[in-house]
Phi, psi and omega in degrees: 000127182290152177295139179266141179285349182267162177275153176273158176304321182296323178296323178290317179300323179299326178293338183269348182275143175023127178071041182309135172234136180305144180215171178232136176266130178255126180262160182296339179269006177096349179288155179230142179232117181279140176234086184282344183205149181303336180288353181268001184220145174228126180245123177248186179293336186228001181205166177230126178250129180236128177260147174263181184293342176272356179091003178282138185248137175243129177267123183252143172276119183305334179297334182274351180274115186258338178198164175238131178238162177288143177250127178295143174294147184302326179286344178269347182286144178295143177281137179256000000 
């Protein structure tokens, strides 16, 4: 079976276990979804729901998630 460019649901779940660090999900279409706290994400067997700071939720197809990156803490981000 060839390697898939997408992440598995289990890889996302691993980021949520013990010692949570904020992260960002990168999608194949170039969109990014920040997960600053575990309460901003819900992972099911077939989908990933990510809420933004206003409480709006986006349902993501895990097949479209291509990578996970580190998210800078808000106090570490440059001020604009």
